[in-house]
BAMARSE-499047 format. One record per residue (C-alpha): residue in three letters; x negated, y, z. Coordinates in steps of 0.1 Angstrom, whole numbers, always signed. Last residue first. Layout:
<pts>
ALA, X, Y, Z
...
</pts>
This chain:
<pts>
LEU, +150, -91, +108
PRO, +131, -80, +139
ALA, +113, -47, +135
CYS, +78, -38, +123
ARG, +88, -26, +89
TYR, +55, -27, +69
ARG, +44, -9, +38
PRO, +44, +25, +55
GLY, +14, +14, +76
VAL, -10, +3, +48
ARG, -20, +36, +33
ARG, -21, +57, +65
GLU, -37, +29, +84
ALA, -64, +25, +56
ARG, -72, +63, +59
ALA, -75, +60, +97
VAL, -97, +29, +94
ALA, -120, +47, +70
GLN, -122, +77, +93
GLN, -131, +54, +122
ARG, -158, +37, +101
LEU, -174, +70, +93
PRO, -173, +81, +129
ASN, -190, +49, +142
ASP, -171, +39, +174
ALA, -162, +5, +160
PRO, -198, -5, +159
GLN, -213, -11, +124
ASP, -206, -43, +105
ALA, -180, -26, +84
LEU, -206, -1, +73
ALA, -227, -27, +56
SER, -198, -48, +44
GLY, -182, -22, +22
ILE, -164, +10, +31
GLU, -132, +7, +11
THR, -129, -31, +10
ARG, -137, -35, +47
THR, -111, -8, +55
GLU, -85, -24, +34
SER, -91, -58, +50
ALA, -90, -44, +85
VAL, -58, -25, +77
HIS, -43, -58, +63
ALA, -53, -77, +95
ALA, -38, -50, +117
ARG, -6, -50, +97
VAL, -3, -88, +99
GLN, -9, -88, +137
SER, +16, -60, +143
CYS, +42, -78, +121
THR, +36, -110, +140
HIS, +42, -93, +173
GLU, +73, -75, +161
SER, +88, -107, +148
GLU, +102, -122, +116
VAL, +81, -104, +90
GLN, +89, -77, +64
GLU, +65, -62, +40
VAL, +79, -33, +20
VAL, +77, -39, -17
ARG, +55, -14, -35
TRP, +71, +12, -57
ASP, +63, +42, -36
THR, +26, +41, -44
GLY, +30, +53, -80
ASP, +18, +43, -114
ARG, +47, +46, -138
THR, +57, +16, -158
TYR, +94, +16, -149
PHE, +101, +52, -157
LEU, +79, +54, -188
ALA, +95, +23, -203
TRP, +130, +34, -195
GLY, +123, +68, -210
LEU, +109, +52, -242
LEU, +139, +29, -244
VAL, +163, +58, -240
ALA, +145, +80, -265
THR, +145, +52, -291
LEU, +182, +46, -286
THR, +189, +83, -290
ARG, +169, +84, -321
ARG, +186, +54, -336
ARG, +220, +68, -327
GLY, +212, +101, -344
MET, +200, +85, -376
</pts>
């Protein structure tokens, strides 16, 4: 009975470990050049910002404080996913 209980605990631990919901499990995006990486990151930030604030606020001027805050939050979320260095 001890072996079965140990096996169950190991399988449960493995399942909990690999199904956890965390932001550090995402694959880091890698691209071939610094310029391409900057463009891809900027497009991803713009997409995340538009998703977060909706189309009404996204159509406002870039100096709108609410839009600037949303862009800053998106940059903090998206930025660590990219390694902007040549491979």
